mmCIF file of the protein (N, C-alpha, C, O) and its ligand, coordinates in Angstrom:
data_MODEL
# 
_entry.id   MODEL 
# 
loop_
_entity.id 
_entity.type 
_entity.pdbx_number_of_molecules 
1 polymer     1 
2 non-polymer 1 
# 
_entity_poly.entity_id                      1 
_entity_poly.type                           'polypeptide(L)' 
_entity_poly.nstd_linkage                   no 
_entity_poly.nstd_monomer                   no 
_entity_poly.pdbx_seq_one_letter_code       MTQCPECEAKVERHDKVLGEVFPCPDCGTELEVFGTTPFAVQPAPKEAEDWGE 
_entity_poly.pdbx_seq_one_letter_code_can   MTQCPECEAKVERHDKVLGEVFPCPDCGTELEVFGTTPFAVQPAPKEAEDWGE 
_entity_poly.pdbx_strand_id                 A 
# 
loop_
_entity_poly_seq.entity_id 
_entity_poly_seq.num 
_entity_poly_seq.mon_id 
_entity_poly_seq.hetero 
1 1  MET n 
1 2  THR n 
1 3  GLN n 
1 4  CYS n 
1 5  PRO n 
1 6  GLU n 
1 7  CYS n 
1 8  GLU n 
1 9  ALA n 
1 10 LYS n 
1 11 VAL n 
1 12 GLU n 
1 13 ARG n 
1 14 HIS n 
1 15 ASP n 
1 16 LYS n 
1 17 VAL n 
1 18 LEU n 
1 19 GLY n 
1 20 GLU n 
1 21 VAL n 
1 22 PHE n 
1 23 PRO n 
1 24 CYS n 
1 25 PRO n 
1 26 ASP n 
1 27 CYS n 
1 28 GLY n 
1 29 THR n 
1 30 GLU n 
1 31 LEU n 
1 32 GLU n 
1 33 VAL n 
1 34 PHE n 
1 35 GLY n 
1 36 THR n 
1 37 THR n 
1 38 PRO n 
1 39 PHE n 
1 40 ALA n 
1 41 VAL n 
1 42 GLN n 
1 43 PRO n 
1 44 ALA n 
1 45 PRO n 
1 46 LYS n 
1 47 GLU n 
1 48 ALA n 
1 49 GLU n 
1 50 ASP n 
1 51 TRP n 
1 52 GLY n 
1 53 GLU n 
# 
loop_
_struct_asym.id 
_struct_asym.entity_id 
A 1 
B 2 
# 
loop_
_chem_comp.id 
_chem_comp.type 
_chem_comp.mon_nstd_flag 
ALA 'L-peptide linking' y 
ARG 'L-peptide linking' y 
ASP 'L-peptide linking' y 
CYS 'L-peptide linking' y 
GLN 'L-peptide linking' y 
GLU 'L-peptide linking' y 
GLY 'peptide linking'   y 
HIS 'L-peptide linking' y 
LEU 'L-peptide linking' y 
LYS 'L-peptide linking' y 
MET 'L-peptide linking' y 
PHE 'L-peptide linking' y 
PRO 'L-peptide linking' y 
THR 'L-peptide linking' y 
TRP 'L-peptide linking' y 
VAL 'L-peptide linking' y 
ZN  non-polymer         . 
# 
_pdbx_entity_nonpoly.entity_id   2 
_pdbx_entity_nonpoly.name        ? 
_pdbx_entity_nonpoly.comp_id     ZN 
# 
_pdbx_nonpoly_scheme.asym_id         B 
_pdbx_nonpoly_scheme.entity_id       2 
_pdbx_nonpoly_scheme.mon_id          ZN 
_pdbx_nonpoly_scheme.ndb_seq_num     1 
_pdbx_nonpoly_scheme.pdb_seq_num     101 
_pdbx_nonpoly_scheme.auth_seq_num    101 
_pdbx_nonpoly_scheme.pdb_mon_id      ZN 
_pdbx_nonpoly_scheme.auth_mon_id     ZN 
_pdbx_nonpoly_scheme.pdb_strand_id   A 
_pdbx_nonpoly_scheme.pdb_ins_code    . 
# 
loop_
_atom_site.group_PDB 
_atom_site.id 
_atom_site.type_symbol 
_atom_site.label_atom_id 
_atom_site.label_alt_id 
_atom_site.label_comp_id 
_atom_site.label_asym_id 
_atom_site.label_entity_id 
_atom_site.label_seq_id 
_atom_site.pdbx_PDB_ins_code 
_atom_site.Cartn_x 
_atom_site.Cartn_y 
_atom_site.Cartn_z 
_atom_site.occupancy 
_atom_site.B_iso_or_equiv 
_atom_site.pdbx_formal_charge 
_atom_site.auth_seq_id 
_atom_site.auth_comp_id 
_atom_site.auth_asym_id 
_atom_site.auth_atom_id 
_atom_site.pdbx_PDB_model_num 
ATOM   1   N  N  . MET A 1 1  ? 151.769 51.022 153.149 1.00 0.00 ? 1   MET A N  1 
ATOM   2   C  CA . MET A 1 1  ? 151.535 52.165 153.847 1.00 0.00 ? 1   MET A CA 1 
ATOM   3   C  C  . MET A 1 1  ? 149.998 52.236 154.189 1.00 0.00 ? 1   MET A C  1 
ATOM   4   O  O  . MET A 1 1  ? 149.173 51.583 153.551 1.00 0.00 ? 1   MET A O  1 
ATOM   5   N  N  . THR A 1 2  ? 149.677 53.037 155.197 1.00 0.00 ? 2   THR A N  1 
ATOM   6   C  CA . THR A 1 2  ? 148.516 53.276 155.639 1.00 0.00 ? 2   THR A CA 1 
ATOM   7   C  C  . THR A 1 2  ? 148.144 54.836 155.943 1.00 0.00 ? 2   THR A C  1 
ATOM   8   O  O  . THR A 1 2  ? 148.853 55.790 155.623 1.00 0.00 ? 2   THR A O  1 
ATOM   9   N  N  . GLN A 1 3  ? 146.965 54.902 156.584 1.00 0.00 ? 3   GLN A N  1 
ATOM   10  C  CA . GLN A 1 3  ? 146.697 56.246 156.894 1.00 0.00 ? 3   GLN A CA 1 
ATOM   11  C  C  . GLN A 1 3  ? 146.548 56.354 158.570 1.00 0.00 ? 3   GLN A C  1 
ATOM   12  O  O  . GLN A 1 3  ? 146.109 55.401 159.214 1.00 0.00 ? 3   GLN A O  1 
ATOM   13  N  N  . CYS A 1 4  ? 146.906 57.451 159.122 1.00 0.00 ? 4   CYS A N  1 
ATOM   14  C  CA . CYS A 1 4  ? 146.493 57.627 160.606 1.00 0.00 ? 4   CYS A CA 1 
ATOM   15  C  C  . CYS A 1 4  ? 144.984 57.943 160.474 1.00 0.00 ? 4   CYS A C  1 
ATOM   16  O  O  . CYS A 1 4  ? 144.452 58.796 159.762 1.00 0.00 ? 4   CYS A O  1 
ATOM   17  N  N  . PRO A 1 5  ? 144.413 57.047 161.334 1.00 0.00 ? 5   PRO A N  1 
ATOM   18  C  CA . PRO A 1 5  ? 142.962 57.347 161.486 1.00 0.00 ? 5   PRO A CA 1 
ATOM   19  C  C  . PRO A 1 5  ? 142.435 58.600 162.027 1.00 0.00 ? 5   PRO A C  1 
ATOM   20  O  O  . PRO A 1 5  ? 141.240 58.894 162.038 1.00 0.00 ? 5   PRO A O  1 
ATOM   21  N  N  . GLU A 1 6  ? 143.470 59.384 162.513 1.00 0.00 ? 6   GLU A N  1 
ATOM   22  C  CA . GLU A 1 6  ? 142.930 60.671 163.090 1.00 0.00 ? 6   GLU A CA 1 
ATOM   23  C  C  . GLU A 1 6  ? 142.957 61.727 162.414 1.00 0.00 ? 6   GLU A C  1 
ATOM   24  O  O  . GLU A 1 6  ? 142.108 62.616 162.477 1.00 0.00 ? 6   GLU A O  1 
ATOM   25  N  N  . CYS A 1 7  ? 144.170 61.719 161.541 1.00 0.00 ? 7   CYS A N  1 
ATOM   26  C  CA . CYS A 1 7  ? 144.436 63.063 160.619 1.00 0.00 ? 7   CYS A CA 1 
ATOM   27  C  C  . CYS A 1 7  ? 144.590 62.598 159.248 1.00 0.00 ? 7   CYS A C  1 
ATOM   28  O  O  . CYS A 1 7  ? 144.594 63.431 158.342 1.00 0.00 ? 7   CYS A O  1 
ATOM   29  N  N  . GLU A 1 8  ? 144.733 61.220 158.971 1.00 0.00 ? 8   GLU A N  1 
ATOM   30  C  CA . GLU A 1 8  ? 144.627 60.758 157.537 1.00 0.00 ? 8   GLU A CA 1 
ATOM   31  C  C  . GLU A 1 8  ? 146.159 61.025 157.112 1.00 0.00 ? 8   GLU A C  1 
ATOM   32  O  O  . GLU A 1 8  ? 146.336 61.000 155.894 1.00 0.00 ? 8   GLU A O  1 
ATOM   33  N  N  . ALA A 1 9  ? 147.227 61.261 157.854 1.00 0.00 ? 9   ALA A N  1 
ATOM   34  C  CA . ALA A 1 9  ? 148.452 61.514 157.493 1.00 0.00 ? 9   ALA A CA 1 
ATOM   35  C  C  . ALA A 1 9  ? 148.690 59.978 156.928 1.00 0.00 ? 9   ALA A C  1 
ATOM   36  O  O  . ALA A 1 9  ? 147.997 59.016 157.259 1.00 0.00 ? 9   ALA A O  1 
ATOM   37  N  N  . LYS A 1 10 ? 149.885 59.936 155.946 1.00 0.00 ? 10  LYS A N  1 
ATOM   38  C  CA . LYS A 1 10 ? 150.506 58.650 155.489 1.00 0.00 ? 10  LYS A CA 1 
ATOM   39  C  C  . LYS A 1 10 ? 151.389 58.122 156.540 1.00 0.00 ? 10  LYS A C  1 
ATOM   40  O  O  . LYS A 1 10 ? 152.289 58.805 157.029 1.00 0.00 ? 10  LYS A O  1 
ATOM   41  N  N  . VAL A 1 11 ? 151.136 56.891 156.895 1.00 0.00 ? 11  VAL A N  1 
ATOM   42  C  CA . VAL A 1 11 ? 151.818 56.197 157.771 1.00 0.00 ? 11  VAL A CA 1 
ATOM   43  C  C  . VAL A 1 11 ? 152.660 55.017 157.272 1.00 0.00 ? 11  VAL A C  1 
ATOM   44  O  O  . VAL A 1 11 ? 152.135 53.950 156.953 1.00 0.00 ? 11  VAL A O  1 
ATOM   45  N  N  . GLU A 1 12 ? 153.949 55.230 157.214 1.00 0.00 ? 12  GLU A N  1 
ATOM   46  C  CA . GLU A 1 12 ? 154.728 53.961 156.520 1.00 0.00 ? 12  GLU A CA 1 
ATOM   47  C  C  . GLU A 1 12 ? 155.136 52.782 157.447 1.00 0.00 ? 12  GLU A C  1 
ATOM   48  O  O  . GLU A 1 12 ? 155.395 52.987 158.633 1.00 0.00 ? 12  GLU A O  1 
ATOM   49  N  N  . ARG A 1 13 ? 155.176 51.841 157.025 1.00 0.00 ? 13  ARG A N  1 
ATOM   50  C  CA . ARG A 1 13 ? 155.350 50.668 158.081 1.00 0.00 ? 13  ARG A CA 1 
ATOM   51  C  C  . ARG A 1 13 ? 156.853 50.380 158.324 1.00 0.00 ? 13  ARG A C  1 
ATOM   52  O  O  . ARG A 1 13 ? 157.161 49.584 159.211 1.00 0.00 ? 13  ARG A O  1 
ATOM   53  N  N  . HIS A 1 14 ? 157.630 50.881 157.712 1.00 0.00 ? 14  HIS A N  1 
ATOM   54  C  CA . HIS A 1 14 ? 159.118 50.603 157.945 1.00 0.00 ? 14  HIS A CA 1 
ATOM   55  C  C  . HIS A 1 14 ? 159.466 49.337 158.342 1.00 0.00 ? 14  HIS A C  1 
ATOM   56  O  O  . HIS A 1 14 ? 159.389 48.389 157.560 1.00 0.00 ? 14  HIS A O  1 
ATOM   57  N  N  . ASP A 1 15 ? 159.866 49.214 159.550 1.00 0.00 ? 15  ASP A N  1 
ATOM   58  C  CA . ASP A 1 15 ? 159.975 47.859 160.357 1.00 0.00 ? 15  ASP A CA 1 
ATOM   59  C  C  . ASP A 1 15 ? 159.267 47.708 161.500 1.00 0.00 ? 15  ASP A C  1 
ATOM   60  O  O  . ASP A 1 15 ? 159.702 47.028 162.429 1.00 0.00 ? 15  ASP A O  1 
ATOM   61  N  N  . LYS A 1 16 ? 158.116 48.324 161.540 1.00 0.00 ? 16  LYS A N  1 
ATOM   62  C  CA . LYS A 1 16 ? 157.113 48.068 162.768 1.00 0.00 ? 16  LYS A CA 1 
ATOM   63  C  C  . LYS A 1 16 ? 156.586 46.572 162.608 1.00 0.00 ? 16  LYS A C  1 
ATOM   64  O  O  . LYS A 1 16 ? 156.543 45.885 161.587 1.00 0.00 ? 16  LYS A O  1 
ATOM   65  N  N  . VAL A 1 17 ? 156.254 46.308 163.726 1.00 0.00 ? 17  VAL A N  1 
ATOM   66  C  CA . VAL A 1 17 ? 155.789 44.926 164.117 1.00 0.00 ? 17  VAL A CA 1 
ATOM   67  C  C  . VAL A 1 17 ? 154.528 44.862 164.724 1.00 0.00 ? 17  VAL A C  1 
ATOM   68  O  O  . VAL A 1 17 ? 154.179 45.847 165.375 1.00 0.00 ? 17  VAL A O  1 
ATOM   69  N  N  . LEU A 1 18 ? 153.843 43.987 164.650 1.00 0.00 ? 18  LEU A N  1 
ATOM   70  C  CA . LEU A 1 18 ? 152.519 43.826 165.156 1.00 0.00 ? 18  LEU A CA 1 
ATOM   71  C  C  . LEU A 1 18 ? 152.178 43.885 166.537 1.00 0.00 ? 18  LEU A C  1 
ATOM   72  O  O  . LEU A 1 18 ? 152.501 42.948 167.268 1.00 0.00 ? 18  LEU A O  1 
ATOM   73  N  N  . GLY A 1 19 ? 151.594 44.823 166.961 1.00 0.00 ? 19  GLY A N  1 
ATOM   74  C  CA . GLY A 1 19 ? 151.349 45.236 168.343 1.00 0.00 ? 19  GLY A CA 1 
ATOM   75  C  C  . GLY A 1 19 ? 152.113 46.651 168.814 1.00 0.00 ? 19  GLY A C  1 
ATOM   76  O  O  . GLY A 1 19 ? 151.959 47.301 169.848 1.00 0.00 ? 19  GLY A O  1 
ATOM   77  N  N  . GLU A 1 20 ? 152.962 46.878 167.710 1.00 0.00 ? 20  GLU A N  1 
ATOM   78  C  CA . GLU A 1 20 ? 154.027 48.031 168.193 1.00 0.00 ? 20  GLU A CA 1 
ATOM   79  C  C  . GLU A 1 20 ? 152.884 49.419 168.145 1.00 0.00 ? 20  GLU A C  1 
ATOM   80  O  O  . GLU A 1 20 ? 151.959 49.652 167.366 1.00 0.00 ? 20  GLU A O  1 
ATOM   81  N  N  . VAL A 1 21 ? 153.446 50.247 169.427 1.00 0.00 ? 21  VAL A N  1 
ATOM   82  C  CA . VAL A 1 21 ? 152.605 51.375 169.415 1.00 0.00 ? 21  VAL A CA 1 
ATOM   83  C  C  . VAL A 1 21 ? 153.534 52.696 169.124 1.00 0.00 ? 21  VAL A C  1 
ATOM   84  O  O  . VAL A 1 21 ? 154.641 52.823 169.645 1.00 0.00 ? 21  VAL A O  1 
ATOM   85  N  N  . PHE A 1 22 ? 152.977 53.640 168.257 1.00 0.00 ? 22  PHE A N  1 
ATOM   86  C  CA . PHE A 1 22 ? 154.075 54.584 167.800 1.00 0.00 ? 22  PHE A CA 1 
ATOM   87  C  C  . PHE A 1 22 ? 153.131 55.779 167.886 1.00 0.00 ? 22  PHE A C  1 
ATOM   88  O  O  . PHE A 1 22 ? 151.908 55.700 167.996 1.00 0.00 ? 22  PHE A O  1 
ATOM   89  N  N  . PRO A 1 23 ? 153.873 56.920 167.819 1.00 0.00 ? 23  PRO A N  1 
ATOM   90  C  CA . PRO A 1 23 ? 152.962 58.284 167.540 1.00 0.00 ? 23  PRO A CA 1 
ATOM   91  C  C  . PRO A 1 23 ? 152.976 58.617 166.066 1.00 0.00 ? 23  PRO A C  1 
ATOM   92  O  O  . PRO A 1 23 ? 154.002 58.642 165.386 1.00 0.00 ? 23  PRO A O  1 
ATOM   93  N  N  . CYS A 1 24 ? 151.683 58.887 165.598 1.00 0.00 ? 24  CYS A N  1 
ATOM   94  C  CA . CYS A 1 24 ? 151.481 59.360 164.376 1.00 0.00 ? 24  CYS A CA 1 
ATOM   95  C  C  . CYS A 1 24 ? 152.684 60.632 164.169 1.00 0.00 ? 24  CYS A C  1 
ATOM   96  O  O  . CYS A 1 24 ? 152.921 61.481 165.028 1.00 0.00 ? 24  CYS A O  1 
ATOM   97  N  N  . PRO A 1 25 ? 153.314 60.545 162.928 1.00 0.00 ? 25  PRO A N  1 
ATOM   98  C  CA . PRO A 1 25 ? 154.469 61.645 162.774 1.00 0.00 ? 25  PRO A CA 1 
ATOM   99  C  C  . PRO A 1 25 ? 153.783 62.901 162.645 1.00 0.00 ? 25  PRO A C  1 
ATOM   100 O  O  . PRO A 1 25 ? 154.443 63.918 162.859 1.00 0.00 ? 25  PRO A O  1 
ATOM   101 N  N  . ASP A 1 26 ? 152.554 63.006 162.329 1.00 0.00 ? 26  ASP A N  1 
ATOM   102 C  CA . ASP A 1 26 ? 151.910 64.381 161.995 1.00 0.00 ? 26  ASP A CA 1 
ATOM   103 C  C  . ASP A 1 26 ? 151.174 64.987 163.291 1.00 0.00 ? 26  ASP A C  1 
ATOM   104 O  O  . ASP A 1 26 ? 151.408 66.078 163.812 1.00 0.00 ? 26  ASP A O  1 
ATOM   105 N  N  . CYS A 1 27 ? 150.215 64.011 163.693 1.00 0.00 ? 27  CYS A N  1 
ATOM   106 C  CA . CYS A 1 27 ? 149.503 64.729 164.921 1.00 0.00 ? 27  CYS A CA 1 
ATOM   107 C  C  . CYS A 1 27 ? 149.793 64.144 166.211 1.00 0.00 ? 27  CYS A C  1 
ATOM   108 O  O  . CYS A 1 27 ? 149.313 64.604 167.247 1.00 0.00 ? 27  CYS A O  1 
ATOM   109 N  N  . GLY A 1 28 ? 150.703 62.961 166.173 1.00 0.00 ? 28  GLY A N  1 
ATOM   110 C  CA . GLY A 1 28 ? 151.269 62.560 167.531 1.00 0.00 ? 28  GLY A CA 1 
ATOM   111 C  C  . GLY A 1 28 ? 150.187 61.619 168.010 1.00 0.00 ? 28  GLY A C  1 
ATOM   112 O  O  . GLY A 1 28 ? 150.367 61.250 169.171 1.00 0.00 ? 28  GLY A O  1 
ATOM   113 N  N  . THR A 1 29 ? 149.259 61.202 167.501 1.00 0.00 ? 29  THR A N  1 
ATOM   114 C  CA . THR A 1 29 ? 148.193 60.316 168.051 1.00 0.00 ? 29  THR A CA 1 
ATOM   115 C  C  . THR A 1 29 ? 148.865 58.858 168.355 1.00 0.00 ? 29  THR A C  1 
ATOM   116 O  O  . THR A 1 29 ? 149.533 58.357 167.451 1.00 0.00 ? 29  THR A O  1 
ATOM   117 N  N  . GLU A 1 30 ? 148.742 58.281 169.373 1.00 0.00 ? 30  GLU A N  1 
ATOM   118 C  CA . GLU A 1 30 ? 149.502 57.011 169.673 1.00 0.00 ? 30  GLU A CA 1 
ATOM   119 C  C  . GLU A 1 30 ? 148.606 56.101 168.631 1.00 0.00 ? 30  GLU A C  1 
ATOM   120 O  O  . GLU A 1 30 ? 147.381 56.168 168.521 1.00 0.00 ? 30  GLU A O  1 
ATOM   121 N  N  . LEU A 1 31 ? 149.398 55.322 167.966 1.00 0.00 ? 31  LEU A N  1 
ATOM   122 C  CA . LEU A 1 31 ? 148.764 54.352 167.008 1.00 0.00 ? 31  LEU A CA 1 
ATOM   123 C  C  . LEU A 1 31 ? 149.267 53.008 167.278 1.00 0.00 ? 31  LEU A C  1 
ATOM   124 O  O  . LEU A 1 31 ? 150.473 52.916 167.507 1.00 0.00 ? 31  LEU A O  1 
ATOM   125 N  N  . GLU A 1 32 ? 148.494 51.864 167.292 1.00 0.00 ? 32  GLU A N  1 
ATOM   126 C  CA . GLU A 1 32 ? 148.989 50.465 167.491 1.00 0.00 ? 32  GLU A CA 1 
ATOM   127 C  C  . GLU A 1 32 ? 148.803 49.913 166.131 1.00 0.00 ? 32  GLU A C  1 
ATOM   128 O  O  . GLU A 1 32 ? 147.811 50.122 165.433 1.00 0.00 ? 32  GLU A O  1 
ATOM   129 N  N  . VAL A 1 33 ? 149.951 49.107 165.762 1.00 0.00 ? 33  VAL A N  1 
ATOM   130 C  CA . VAL A 1 33 ? 149.771 48.283 164.876 1.00 0.00 ? 33  VAL A CA 1 
ATOM   131 C  C  . VAL A 1 33 ? 148.976 46.905 164.673 1.00 0.00 ? 33  VAL A C  1 
ATOM   132 O  O  . VAL A 1 33 ? 149.468 45.877 165.137 1.00 0.00 ? 33  VAL A O  1 
ATOM   133 N  N  . PHE A 1 34 ? 147.960 46.875 164.102 1.00 0.00 ? 34  PHE A N  1 
ATOM   134 C  CA . PHE A 1 34 ? 147.164 45.711 164.349 1.00 0.00 ? 34  PHE A CA 1 
ATOM   135 C  C  . PHE A 1 34 ? 147.217 44.573 163.065 1.00 0.00 ? 34  PHE A C  1 
ATOM   136 O  O  . PHE A 1 34 ? 146.601 43.508 163.117 1.00 0.00 ? 34  PHE A O  1 
ATOM   137 N  N  . GLY A 1 35 ? 147.969 44.945 162.037 1.00 0.00 ? 35  GLY A N  1 
ATOM   138 C  CA . GLY A 1 35 ? 148.057 44.380 160.821 1.00 0.00 ? 35  GLY A CA 1 
ATOM   139 C  C  . GLY A 1 35 ? 149.040 44.552 160.093 1.00 0.00 ? 35  GLY A C  1 
ATOM   140 O  O  . GLY A 1 35 ? 149.278 45.704 159.730 1.00 0.00 ? 35  GLY A O  1 
ATOM   141 N  N  . THR A 1 36 ? 149.921 43.441 159.653 1.00 0.00 ? 36  THR A N  1 
ATOM   142 C  CA . THR A 1 36 ? 151.129 43.977 158.781 1.00 0.00 ? 36  THR A CA 1 
ATOM   143 C  C  . THR A 1 36 ? 150.958 43.522 157.349 1.00 0.00 ? 36  THR A C  1 
ATOM   144 O  O  . THR A 1 36 ? 151.741 43.850 156.458 1.00 0.00 ? 36  THR A O  1 
ATOM   145 N  N  . THR A 1 37 ? 149.884 42.741 157.165 1.00 0.00 ? 37  THR A N  1 
ATOM   146 C  CA . THR A 1 37 ? 149.779 42.165 155.553 1.00 0.00 ? 37  THR A CA 1 
ATOM   147 C  C  . THR A 1 37 ? 148.201 42.199 155.500 1.00 0.00 ? 37  THR A C  1 
ATOM   148 O  O  . THR A 1 37 ? 147.555 41.193 155.796 1.00 0.00 ? 37  THR A O  1 
ATOM   149 N  N  . PRO A 1 38 ? 147.635 43.300 155.142 1.00 0.00 ? 38  PRO A N  1 
ATOM   150 C  CA . PRO A 1 38 ? 148.264 44.587 154.662 1.00 0.00 ? 38  PRO A CA 1 
ATOM   151 C  C  . PRO A 1 38 ? 148.438 45.501 155.996 1.00 0.00 ? 38  PRO A C  1 
ATOM   152 O  O  . PRO A 1 38 ? 147.592 45.457 156.889 1.00 0.00 ? 38  PRO A O  1 
ATOM   153 N  N  . PHE A 1 39 ? 149.518 46.280 156.071 1.00 0.00 ? 39  PHE A N  1 
ATOM   154 C  CA . PHE A 1 39 ? 149.757 47.184 157.168 1.00 0.00 ? 39  PHE A CA 1 
ATOM   155 C  C  . PHE A 1 39 ? 148.360 48.113 157.676 1.00 0.00 ? 39  PHE A C  1 
ATOM   156 O  O  . PHE A 1 39 ? 147.637 48.759 156.917 1.00 0.00 ? 39  PHE A O  1 
ATOM   157 N  N  . ALA A 1 40 ? 148.236 48.008 158.871 1.00 0.00 ? 40  ALA A N  1 
ATOM   158 C  CA . ALA A 1 40 ? 146.962 48.746 159.312 1.00 0.00 ? 40  ALA A CA 1 
ATOM   159 C  C  . ALA A 1 40 ? 147.414 49.265 160.776 1.00 0.00 ? 40  ALA A C  1 
ATOM   160 O  O  . ALA A 1 40 ? 148.261 48.711 161.477 1.00 0.00 ? 40  ALA A O  1 
ATOM   161 N  N  . VAL A 1 41 ? 146.775 50.292 161.065 1.00 0.00 ? 41  VAL A N  1 
ATOM   162 C  CA . VAL A 1 41 ? 146.822 50.737 162.454 1.00 0.00 ? 41  VAL A CA 1 
ATOM   163 C  C  . VAL A 1 41 ? 145.590 51.254 162.955 1.00 0.00 ? 41  VAL A C  1 
ATOM   164 O  O  . VAL A 1 41 ? 144.760 51.673 162.148 1.00 0.00 ? 41  VAL A O  1 
ATOM   165 N  N  . GLN A 1 42 ? 145.334 51.282 164.329 1.00 0.00 ? 42  GLN A N  1 
ATOM   166 C  CA . GLN A 1 42 ? 144.325 51.777 164.809 1.00 0.00 ? 42  GLN A CA 1 
ATOM   167 C  C  . GLN A 1 42 ? 144.784 52.788 166.084 1.00 0.00 ? 42  GLN A C  1 
ATOM   168 O  O  . GLN A 1 42 ? 145.936 52.676 166.505 1.00 0.00 ? 42  GLN A O  1 
ATOM   169 N  N  . PRO A 1 43 ? 143.928 53.717 166.657 1.00 0.00 ? 43  PRO A N  1 
ATOM   170 C  CA . PRO A 1 43 ? 144.426 54.280 167.727 1.00 0.00 ? 43  PRO A CA 1 
ATOM   171 C  C  . PRO A 1 43 ? 144.706 53.558 168.777 1.00 0.00 ? 43  PRO A C  1 
ATOM   172 O  O  . PRO A 1 43 ? 143.872 52.710 169.095 1.00 0.00 ? 43  PRO A O  1 
ATOM   173 N  N  . ALA A 1 44 ? 145.792 53.680 169.491 1.00 0.00 ? 44  ALA A N  1 
ATOM   174 C  CA . ALA A 1 44 ? 146.202 52.897 170.820 1.00 0.00 ? 44  ALA A CA 1 
ATOM   175 C  C  . ALA A 1 44 ? 145.230 53.275 171.829 1.00 0.00 ? 44  ALA A C  1 
ATOM   176 O  O  . ALA A 1 44 ? 144.888 54.436 172.055 1.00 0.00 ? 44  ALA A O  1 
ATOM   177 N  N  . PRO A 1 45 ? 144.725 52.061 172.529 1.00 0.00 ? 45  PRO A N  1 
ATOM   178 C  CA . PRO A 1 45 ? 144.013 52.282 173.498 1.00 0.00 ? 45  PRO A CA 1 
ATOM   179 C  C  . PRO A 1 45 ? 144.592 53.134 174.790 1.00 0.00 ? 45  PRO A C  1 
ATOM   180 O  O  . PRO A 1 45 ? 145.703 52.931 175.281 1.00 0.00 ? 45  PRO A O  1 
ATOM   181 N  N  . LYS A 1 46 ? 143.825 53.939 175.169 1.00 0.00 ? 46  LYS A N  1 
ATOM   182 C  CA . LYS A 1 46 ? 144.540 54.940 176.334 1.00 0.00 ? 46  LYS A CA 1 
ATOM   183 C  C  . LYS A 1 46 ? 144.543 54.110 177.776 1.00 0.00 ? 46  LYS A C  1 
ATOM   184 O  O  . LYS A 1 46 ? 143.494 53.856 178.368 1.00 0.00 ? 46  LYS A O  1 
ATOM   185 N  N  . GLU A 1 47 ? 145.859 53.720 178.268 1.00 0.00 ? 47  GLU A N  1 
ATOM   186 C  CA . GLU A 1 47 ? 145.892 53.017 179.065 1.00 0.00 ? 47  GLU A CA 1 
ATOM   187 C  C  . GLU A 1 47 ? 146.565 53.787 180.287 1.00 0.00 ? 47  GLU A C  1 
ATOM   188 O  O  . GLU A 1 47 ? 146.996 54.849 179.839 1.00 0.00 ? 47  GLU A O  1 
ATOM   189 N  N  . ALA A 1 48 ? 146.822 53.683 181.613 1.00 0.00 ? 48  ALA A N  1 
ATOM   190 C  CA . ALA A 1 48 ? 147.256 54.344 182.755 1.00 0.00 ? 48  ALA A CA 1 
ATOM   191 C  C  . ALA A 1 48 ? 148.863 54.424 182.298 1.00 0.00 ? 48  ALA A C  1 
ATOM   192 O  O  . ALA A 1 48 ? 149.625 54.615 183.246 1.00 0.00 ? 48  ALA A O  1 
ATOM   193 N  N  . GLU A 1 49 ? 149.301 54.341 181.377 1.00 0.00 ? 49  GLU A N  1 
ATOM   194 C  CA . GLU A 1 49 ? 150.818 54.564 181.083 1.00 0.00 ? 49  GLU A CA 1 
ATOM   195 C  C  . GLU A 1 49 ? 151.239 55.950 181.244 1.00 0.00 ? 49  GLU A C  1 
ATOM   196 O  O  . GLU A 1 49 ? 150.731 56.938 180.713 1.00 0.00 ? 49  GLU A O  1 
ATOM   197 N  N  . ASP A 1 50 ? 152.199 55.903 182.019 1.00 0.00 ? 50  ASP A N  1 
ATOM   198 C  CA . ASP A 1 50 ? 153.134 57.220 182.312 1.00 0.00 ? 50  ASP A CA 1 
ATOM   199 C  C  . ASP A 1 50 ? 153.986 57.376 181.476 1.00 0.00 ? 50  ASP A C  1 
ATOM   200 O  O  . ASP A 1 50 ? 155.146 56.996 181.631 1.00 0.00 ? 50  ASP A O  1 
ATOM   201 N  N  . TRP A 1 51 ? 153.478 58.058 180.282 1.00 0.00 ? 51  TRP A N  1 
ATOM   202 C  CA . TRP A 1 51 ? 154.357 58.367 179.175 1.00 0.00 ? 51  TRP A CA 1 
ATOM   203 C  C  . TRP A 1 51 ? 154.446 60.087 179.288 1.00 0.00 ? 51  TRP A C  1 
ATOM   204 O  O  . TRP A 1 51 ? 155.435 60.611 178.775 1.00 0.00 ? 51  TRP A O  1 
ATOM   205 N  N  . GLY A 1 52 ? 153.837 60.612 179.685 1.00 0.00 ? 52  GLY A N  1 
ATOM   206 C  CA . GLY A 1 52 ? 153.808 61.968 179.710 1.00 0.00 ? 52  GLY A CA 1 
ATOM   207 C  C  . GLY A 1 52 ? 154.812 62.748 180.431 1.00 0.00 ? 52  GLY A C  1 
ATOM   208 O  O  . GLY A 1 52 ? 155.340 62.235 181.418 1.00 0.00 ? 52  GLY A O  1 
ATOM   209 N  N  . GLU A 1 53 ? 155.129 63.886 180.073 1.00 0.00 ? 53  GLU A N  1 
ATOM   210 C  CA . GLU A 1 53 ? 156.276 64.429 180.944 1.00 0.00 ? 53  GLU A CA 1 
ATOM   211 C  C  . GLU A 1 53 ? 156.276 66.099 180.489 1.00 0.00 ? 53  GLU A C  1 
ATOM   212 O  O  . GLU A 1 53 ? 157.085 66.876 180.996 1.00 0.00 ? 53  GLU A O  1 
HETATM 213 ZN ZN . ZN  B 2 .  ? 147.839 61.475 162.566 1.00 0.00 2 101 ZN  A ZN 1 
# 
């Protein structure tokens, strides 16, 4: 388990894999898995990805 770099909410690994991007369950910030042993996340780079609607 690690913490969201934005809001410090606990983020659990579950079955996430390296490079996976997922939203923080608490603040919604997009997080990217950059380490699995130990589990670590960083804010996902803002790309020109059309995910909003
Ligand atoms: Zn958060």
